[in-house]
C-alpha positions as CSV (number, residue, x, y, z in Angstrom):
1,X,20.8,42.0,19.8
2,X,18.7,39.2,18.5
3,X,17.0,39.2,15.1
4,X,13.6,37.8,14.4
5,X,14.3,37.1,10.8
6,X,14.9,33.6,9.3
7,X,18.5,32.4,9.3
8,X,20.4,32.7,6.1
9,X,19.9,29.7,3.9
10,X,16.3,28.8,4.7
11,X,15.1,30.1,1.3
12,X,17.6,27.8,-0.3
13,X,16.3,24.9,1.7
14,X,12.7,25.6,0.6
15,X,13.8,26.1,-3.0
16,X,15.6,22.7,-2.9
17,X,12.5,21.0,-1.5
18,X,10.4,22.6,-4.2
19,X,12.8,21.3,-6.9
20,X,12.8,17.8,-5.3
21,X,9.0,17.9,-5.2
22,X,8.8,18.8,-8.9
23,X,11.3,16.0,-9.7
24,X,9.1,13.6,-7.7
25,X,6.0,14.6,-9.5
26,X,7.7,14.4,-12.9
27,X,9.2,11.0,-12.1
28,X,5.9,9.6,-10.9
29,X,3.9,11.0,-13.8
30,X,1.2,11.9,-11.4
31,X,-1.4,14.7,-11.8
32,X,-4.1,15.9,-9.4
33,X,-1.7,17.0,-6.7
34,X,-1.5,20.1,-4.5
35,X,2.0,20.8,-3.2
36,X,2.9,23.1,-0.3
37,X,6.6,23.7,0.5
38,X,7.9,25.4,3.6
39,X,11.2,25.5,5.5
40,X,10.1,22.6,7.7
41,X,7.8,20.4,5.6
42,X,6.7,19.6,2.1
43,X,3.0,18.6,2.0
44,X,1.6,16.8,-1.1
45,X,-2.1,16.3,-1.1
46,X,-3.5,13.8,-3.7
47,X,-6.8,15.6,-4.6
48,X,-10.0,14.3,-6.1
49,X,-8.7,15.2,-9.6
50,X,-6.5,12.1,-9.2
51,X,-9.6,9.8,-9.1
52,X,-11.7,7.9,-6.6
53,X,-10.5,6.8,-3.1
54,X,-8.8,3.7,-4.4
55,X,-7.0,5.5,-7.2
56,X,-5.8,8.3,-4.8
57,X,-4.6,5.6,-2.3
58,X,-2.6,4.0,-5.1
59,X,-1.0,7.4,-5.9
60,X,0.0,7.8,-2.3
61,X,1.5,4.3,-2.3
62,X,3.4,5.1,-5.5
63,X,4.7,8.4,-4.1
64,X,5.6,6.7,-0.8
65,X,7.7,4.1,-2.6
66,X,9.6,6.9,-4.4
67,X,10.1,8.6,-1.0
68,X,11.3,5.4,0.6
69,X,8.2,5.3,2.8
70,X,5.1,3.2,3.2
71,X,1.4,4.3,2.8
72,X,-0.7,3.7,5.9
73,X,-4.2,4.4,7.0
74,X,-4.2,7.3,9.5
75,X,-7.4,7.6,11.5
76,X,-8.7,10.4,13.8
77,X,-9.9,8.5,16.9
78,X,-12.1,11.4,18.0
79,X,-14.2,11.7,14.9
80,X,-14.9,9.7,11.8
81,X,-12.1,11.0,9.6
82,X,-9.4,8.9,7.8
83,X,-6.5,9.5,5.5
84,X,-4.0,7.4,3.6
85,X,-0.6,9.0,4.5
86,X,3.1,8.5,3.8
87,X,6.2,10.2,5.1
88,X,9.7,10.7,3.6
89,X,12.2,13.4,2.8
90,X,12.5,15.8,-0.2
91,X,15.5,18.0,-0.6
92,X,16.5,17.5,3.1
93,X,13.0,18.5,4.2
94,X,10.5,16.1,5.8
95,X,7.7,15.3,3.3
96,X,4.1,14.1,3.9
97,X,1.9,12.7,1.2
98,X,-1.8,12.3,2.0
99,X,-5.3,11.9,0.7
100,X,-8.6,11.8,2.6
101,X,-10.8,8.7,2.3
102,X,-14.5,8.5,3.1
103,X,-15.5,6.6,6.3
104,X,-18.2,4.0,5.5
105,X,-21.5,4.4,7.3
106,X,-24.6,2.3,8.1
107,X,-28.1,3.3,8.9
108,X,-28.5,4.2,12.6
109,X,-31.5,3.7,14.9
110,X,-33.2,7.0,14.0
111,X,-34.5,8.3,10.7
112,X,-31.8,9.9,8.6
113,X,-29.2,8.8,11.1
114,X,-25.9,7.4,9.8
115,X,-23.3,5.8,12.0
116,X,-19.7,5.4,11.0
117,X,-18.3,1.9,10.7
118,X,-15.2,0.7,12.5
119,X,-13.1,-2.5,12.1
120,X,-11.8,-4.4,15.1
121,X,-8.3,-5.8,15.3
122,X,-9.7,-9.2,14.4
123,X,-11.5,-7.9,11.3
124,X,-15.1,-7.5,12.7
125,X,-17.0,-4.5,11.3
126,X,-19.5,-2.7,13.6
127,X,-21.2,0.7,13.9
128,X,-19.4,3.1,16.1
129,X,-21.3,5.1,18.8
130,X,-23.2,8.2,17.8
131,X,-20.4,10.2,19.3
132,X,-18.2,8.7,16.5
133,X,-15.3,7.7,18.8
134,X,-13.0,5.0,17.6
135,X,-12.4,2.3,20.2
136,X,-8.8,1.6,21.1
137,X,-7.1,-0.8,18.6
138,X,-9.8,-0.3,16.0
139,X,-9.7,1.6,12.7
140,X,-12.4,3.3,10.6
141,X,-13.9,1.3,7.8
142,X,-13.4,3.3,4.6
143,X,-14.5,3.4,1.0
144,X,-11.4,1.2,0.4
145,X,-13.1,-1.5,2.5
146,X,-16.6,-1.2,1.4
147,X,-17.7,-1.5,-2.2
148,X,-21.2,-0.5,-3.5
149,X,-23.5,-3.5,-3.3
150,X,-21.4,-5.3,-0.7
151,X,-23.3,-6.2,2.5
152,X,-22.0,-4.6,5.7
153,X,-21.9,-6.8,8.8
């Protein structure tokens, strides 16, 4: 007879991950986080309460270092969405730290039309298609690339 209930010990694993997440937060001195713990993953979102995109990216990088990971830009190639993410382990459970960053846009050919900007592997910035598909090897230009008042190529 099989049982559909969780195996003994999973609650202890989740609790250990929650304690490890609390220790990480306390050690980093970071506020503006939303933490979700489960049996298979700890997710830590750096929210807007932690500051602007650059400040949030710095928080992800700081937490990544404490987790033994690296913060990287993670783009959705099908639509103009981008995050700064990092992966590590908390209390024997895989952990993901992330924050959304705004994709930079430029005026499109029509009135009130904005096109997302993408950066080529060689550093060129160009408007993506109206379908907002990211070409292979490119990444989205984000608020971390483009500063107000800076000209966009």
